[in-house]
C-alpha positions as CSV (number, residue, x, y, z in Angstrom):
1,M,0.0,0.0,0.0
2,E,1.2,3.5,-0.8
3,N,1.0,4.6,2.9
4,D,3.4,1.8,4.0
5,I,6.8,3.0,5.0
6,L,8.4,0.1,3.0
7,L,6.9,-0.9,-0.4
8,R,7.5,-4.3,-1.9
9,A,7.2,-5.3,-5.6
10,L,8.3,-8.7,-7.0
11,D,8.5,-9.0,-10.8
12,D,8.5,-12.1,-13.1
13,D,12.3,-12.1,-13.2
14,G,12.5,-12.6,-9.5
15,I,13.6,-9.1,-8.7
16,L,12.2,-7.7,-5.5
17,R,12.2,-3.9,-5.2
18,L,12.1,-2.7,-1.6
19,T,11.3,1.0,-1.6
20,L,11.8,3.2,1.5
21,N,8.6,5.3,1.6
22,D,8.7,7.5,4.7
23,V,9.2,10.6,2.7
24,P,8.2,13.2,5.4
25,R,10.9,11.8,7.6
26,R,13.4,11.5,4.7
27,N,13.2,7.7,5.0
28,A,15.0,7.8,8.3
29,L,15.8,4.5,10.0
30,S,13.2,4.7,12.7
31,E,12.3,1.7,14.8
32,A,9.4,1.0,12.4
33,M,11.6,1.3,9.3
34,L,14.3,-1.0,10.8
35,A,11.7,-3.6,11.8
36,A,10.2,-3.4,8.3
37,L,13.5,-3.8,6.6
38,A,14.6,-6.7,8.9
39,A,11.3,-8.6,8.1
40,A,11.5,-8.0,4.4
41,I,15.1,-9.0,4.0
42,G,14.5,-12.1,6.1
43,E,11.5,-13.1,4.1
44,A,13.2,-12.5,0.8
45,G,16.3,-14.5,1.8
46,S,14.2,-17.7,2.3
47,N,11.8,-17.1,-0.7
48,P,12.9,-19.1,-3.7
49,A,10.9,-16.7,-6.0
50,V,13.3,-13.9,-5.1
51,R,16.5,-13.9,-7.0
52,V,17.8,-10.4,-6.5
53,M,16.8,-7.5,-4.3
54,V,16.9,-3.8,-5.2
55,L,16.8,-1.3,-2.3
56,T,15.6,2.1,-3.4
57,A,13.6,5.1,-2.0
58,N,10.9,7.6,-2.8
59,G,11.4,11.3,-2.2
60,P,14.5,13.6,-2.3
61,A,16.4,11.6,0.3
62,F,17.4,8.0,-0.1
63,C,17.9,7.7,3.7
64,A,18.8,10.4,6.3
65,G,20.1,7.9,8.8
66,H,18.6,7.5,12.3
67,D,15.5,9.4,13.3
68,L,17.1,11.9,15.6
69,K,13.8,13.1,17.0
70,E,12.9,9.5,18.0
71,M,16.4,9.1,19.5
72,T,16.2,12.3,21.4
73,A,12.9,11.3,23.0
74,G,14.7,8.3,24.5
75,R,16.7,10.7,26.7
76,A,13.6,11.0,28.9
77,D,14.1,7.5,30.2
78,A,15.5,7.0,33.7
79,D,18.9,6.0,32.3
80,G,19.1,9.0,30.0
81,G,18.4,6.8,27.0
82,R,21.3,4.3,27.3
83,A,19.1,1.2,27.0
84,Y,17.0,2.7,24.2
85,F,20.1,3.8,22.2
86,A,21.6,0.3,22.6
87,K,18.3,-1.3,21.4
88,V,18.2,0.9,18.2
89,M,21.9,0.2,17.5
90,V,21.3,-3.5,17.8
91,M,18.4,-3.2,15.4
92,C,20.3,-1.2,12.9
93,S,23.4,-3.4,13.0
94,G,21.1,-6.4,12.6
95,V,19.7,-5.0,9.4
96,M,23.1,-4.2,8.0
97,Q,24.4,-7.6,8.7
98,A,21.2,-9.2,7.3
99,I,22.0,-7.6,4.0
100,V,25.5,-9.0,4.0
101,T,24.4,-12.5,5.1
102,C,21.3,-12.7,2.9
103,P,21.9,-15.3,0.2
104,K,20.3,-13.1,-2.4
105,P,22.4,-10.3,-4.0
106,V,21.3,-6.8,-2.9
107,I,21.6,-3.7,-5.1
108,A,21.2,-0.2,-3.8
109,E,19.6,2.2,-6.2
110,V,20.2,5.7,-4.9
111,T,18.3,8.7,-6.2
112,G,18.9,11.3,-3.5
113,V,21.1,12.0,-0.5
114,A,22.3,9.1,1.7
115,T,23.6,10.3,5.0
116,A,25.0,8.7,8.2
117,A,23.2,5.3,8.7
118,G,21.7,5.9,5.2
119,C,25.2,5.9,3.8
120,Q,25.9,2.8,5.8
121,L,22.9,1.2,4.2
122,V,24.3,1.8,0.8
123,A,27.8,0.6,1.8
124,S,26.2,-2.6,3.2
125,C,24.6,-3.6,-0.1
126,D,26.6,-5.9,-2.4
127,L,26.3,-3.4,-5.3
128,A,25.2,0.2,-5.6
129,L,24.2,2.5,-8.5
130,A,23.3,6.1,-8.0
131,A,22.0,9.1,-9.9
132,D,24.8,11.5,-10.7
133,T,22.9,14.0,-8.6
134,A,23.0,11.9,-5.5
135,Q,25.3,12.7,-2.5
136,F,26.7,10.7,0.4
137,S,28.0,11.7,3.8
138,T,28.8,10.6,7.3
139,P,28.0,13.9,9.0
140,G,27.9,12.9,12.6
141,V,30.9,15.1,13.5
142,H,28.8,18.2,12.8
143,I,26.5,17.4,15.8
144,G,29.1,15.8,18.1
145,L,28.3,12.2,17.2
146,F,31.0,10.3,15.3
147,C,29.5,7.9,12.7
148,S,31.0,4.9,14.4
149,T,28.5,2.2,13.1
150,P,28.4,3.7,9.5
151,M,32.2,3.5,9.8
152,V,32.1,-0.3,9.9
153,A,30.5,-0.6,6.4
154,L,32.3,2.4,5.0
155,S,35.7,1.1,5.9
156,R,34.9,-2.2,4.2
157,N,34.2,-0.5,0.9
158,V,36.7,2.4,0.5
159,A,40.4,2.9,1.3
160,D,41.3,4.2,4.7
161,K,42.2,7.7,3.6
162,H,38.9,8.2,1.8
163,A,36.9,6.7,4.7
164,M,38.6,8.9,7.2
165,E,38.1,12.0,5.1
166,M,34.3,11.3,5.0
167,L,34.2,10.5,8.7
168,L,36.4,13.4,10.0
169,T,35.0,16.2,7.8
170,G,31.4,15.1,7.4
171,D,31.4,16.7,3.9
172,M,29.1,15.6,1.2
173,T,30.6,13.3,-1.4
174,P,29.1,13.7,-4.9
175,A,28.0,10.5,-6.7
176,R,30.8,10.5,-9.2
177,R,33.4,10.9,-6.5
178,A,31.6,8.1,-4.6
179,A,32.1,5.9,-7.6
180,E,35.8,6.8,-7.9
181,I,36.5,5.8,-4.3
182,G,34.5,2.5,-4.5
183,L,31.4,3.5,-2.3
184,I,29.2,2.8,-5.3
185,N,29.7,1.0,-8.6
186,R,28.8,3.9,-10.9
187,A,26.8,7.1,-11.2
188,V,24.4,7.6,-14.1
189,A,21.9,10.2,-15.3
190,P,18.8,10.2,-13.0
191,E,16.5,9.3,-15.9
192,T,18.5,6.2,-16.7
193,L,19.1,5.0,-13.2
194,R,16.2,2.6,-12.8
195,Q,16.9,1.1,-16.2
196,A,20.6,0.6,-15.4
197,T,19.8,-1.0,-12.1
198,M,17.3,-3.4,-13.5
199,E,19.6,-4.4,-16.3
200,M,22.2,-5.3,-13.8
201,A,19.6,-7.1,-11.6
202,R,18.2,-9.1,-14.5
203,K,21.7,-10.1,-15.6
204,I,22.4,-11.5,-12.1
205,A,19.0,-13.0,-11.7
206,A,19.6,-15.1,-14.8
207,K,22.4,-17.0,-12.9
208,S,22.0,-20.0,-10.7
209,S,20.8,-18.8,-7.3
210,M,22.8,-21.6,-5.6
211,T,26.0,-20.3,-7.3
212,L,25.2,-16.7,-6.3
213,A,24.5,-17.7,-2.6
214,T,27.6,-19.8,-2.5
215,G,29.8,-17.0,-3.9
216,K,28.3,-14.2,-1.8
217,R,28.7,-16.2,1.4
218,A,32.3,-17.1,0.5
219,Y,33.3,-13.6,-0.5
220,Y,32.4,-12.0,2.9
221,A,33.8,-15.0,4.9
222,Q,37.2,-15.0,3.2
223,R,37.6,-11.2,3.4
224,E,38.0,-11.5,7.2
225,M,40.7,-14.2,7.0
226,D,44.4,-14.0,6.4
227,L,45.8,-15.1,3.1
228,S,46.5,-18.8,3.8
229,D,43.2,-19.3,5.6
230,A,41.3,-17.6,2.9
231,Y,42.8,-19.9,0.2
232,A,42.1,-23.0,2.3
233,Y,38.5,-21.9,2.9
234,A,38.0,-20.9,-0.7
235,S,39.4,-24.2,-2.0
236,G,36.9,-26.1,0.1
237,V,34.1,-24.0,-1.2
238,M,35.3,-24.7,-4.8
239,V,35.3,-28.4,-4.2
240,D,31.8,-28.4,-2.8
241,N,30.6,-26.1,-5.6
242,M,32.1,-28.4,-8.3
243,L,30.0,-31.3,-6.9
244,A,26.8,-29.2,-7.1
245,R,24.2,-30.1,-9.8
246,D,24.3,-26.5,-11.3
247,A,28.1,-26.5,-11.7
248,E,27.9,-29.9,-13.5
249,E,25.1,-28.5,-15.7
250,G,26.9,-25.2,-16.3
251,I,30.2,-26.7,-17.3
252,G,28.4,-29.3,-19.5
253,A,26.4,-26.5,-21.2
254,F,29.6,-24.5,-21.8
255,L,31.4,-27.4,-23.4
256,Q,28.3,-28.3,-25.5
257,K,27.8,-24.7,-26.5
258,R,24.2,-24.5,-25.2
259,T,22.3,-22.5,-22.6
260,P,22.4,-24.0,-19.1
261,E,19.2,-25.1,-17.4
262,W,19.5,-24.1,-13.8
263,Q,17.8,-26.0,-11.0
264,D,19.3,-23.7,-8.3
265,A,20.9,-26.7,-6.6
């Protein structure tokens, strides 16, 4: 429904579009938005009809980060808000990790500004495309609040010097610069953004979902290991993958010069 803060639309290619739709609050990551995202990502991850997710937003802001009015209200609690702040951080961190651990590829489609935890949301996605008018920032330093949790995702996407520049200055980073430093894949004209995103999504959705899930899980796992452990782990993944039905079918189809018939197994 149009008054829902998170809209869902699944097409015939298995592409699920999740649209942040709390425009008056600039799609802030309120408790309600975090709960809606957690539920949608969890459901999509276990739904075989979903092959790729696209995360986008209505309005001029992709996501303004945490709802500061909601957070400030928590200060009225007896502990000054400590328990409430901790609860929201756990919810937010859970959503970011759910994106990474979801077996389905997740693409961010950014049409407006993405700030603080909104920038973190983009950085947490596997891929990201943005309108060349979009901007990104981690502006917590402007209000005495270092963007420590956005830092986790940001530092895993861009080099240290670029991440620290964003975190220490809080300045806006234009989309084309965001592409240069690796925060997004590319910036395109606003009128072609959806088409470019869906072309990428359809290309990925045409692959074996078993293969995609295997690869996504392995990528994030090996990234946290040292070199020898990463190779040992990845070698084991390759062996298991080679024994899968879709790998046998894909290799056979390649050798026989035909289109593979995936069974996602």
